[in-house]
C-alpha positions as CSV (number, residue, x, y, z in Angstrom):
1,M,-14.7,-16.0,8.5
2,A,-12.9,-14.6,11.5
3,V,-10.7,-11.5,10.8
4,S,-7.6,-10.9,12.9
5,A,-6.2,-7.3,12.4
6,A,-3.5,-5.3,14.1
7,V,-5.4,-2.2,13.1
8,P,-8.6,-1.4,14.9
9,D,-11.7,-1.1,12.6
10,S,-12.0,2.6,13.4
11,E,-8.5,3.3,12.1
12,V,-8.6,1.3,8.9
13,F,-7.6,3.8,6.1
14,K,-6.9,1.4,3.2
15,T,-7.5,-2.3,2.6
16,L,-5.2,-4.2,0.2
17,T,-6.3,-7.6,-1.3
18,S,-3.8,-10.1,-2.4
19,S,-4.1,-12.1,-5.6
20,G,-3.9,-15.3,-3.5
21,T,-2.0,-18.3,-4.5
22,T,-2.9,-21.6,-6.1
23,G,-5.4,-23.3,-3.9
24,A,-5.7,-20.4,-1.4
25,G,-8.1,-17.5,-1.2
26,A,-7.2,-13.9,-1.4
27,S,-5.9,-12.3,1.8
28,R,-6.7,-8.8,3.0
29,I,-4.2,-6.4,4.6
30,Y,-5.5,-3.5,6.7
31,L,-3.5,-0.4,6.8
32,D,-4.0,2.6,9.0
33,K,-3.2,6.2,7.6
34,E,0.4,6.2,8.7
35,A,1.2,2.7,7.2
36,A,-0.5,3.7,4.0
37,G,1.5,6.8,3.7
38,A,4.8,4.8,4.4
39,Q,3.8,2.4,1.8
40,T,3.2,5.0,-0.8
41,K,6.5,6.7,0.0
42,Q,8.4,3.4,-0.4
43,L,6.7,2.6,-3.6
44,G,7.7,6.0,-5.0
45,A,11.3,5.4,-4.0
46,T,11.2,2.0,-5.5
47,L,9.8,3.4,-8.8
48,Q,12.4,6.2,-8.9
49,E,15.1,3.5,-8.6
50,V,13.6,1.3,-11.3
51,L,12.7,4.1,-13.7
52,G,16.0,5.8,-13.4
53,G,15.0,9.1,-11.8
54,L,11.8,9.9,-13.6
55,P,10.0,12.3,-11.3
56,V,7.5,10.3,-9.2
57,G,4.8,13.0,-9.7
58,K,4.6,11.7,-13.2
59,V,3.8,8.2,-12.0
60,L,2.0,8.6,-8.7
61,P,-0.6,11.3,-7.9
62,G,0.7,13.5,-5.1
63,G,4.3,13.0,-6.1
64,G,4.6,9.9,-3.9
65,S,4.5,12.0,-0.7
66,G,2.0,9.7,0.9
67,T,-0.8,12.3,1.0
């Protein structure tokens, strides 16, 4: 299977795998370090909003700082 990625192999920091959909295989999403950090930061912000201000450090290691 051919892989098309916007992130060069040498810069892949994290690979996410989707659960796929009915009749389709799982997809892979390749993230560089900057994108992975931004994703972690946004997840932390979303969790804070949903959980009503519970400190993110209690939920995400590193306090959601993306490090």
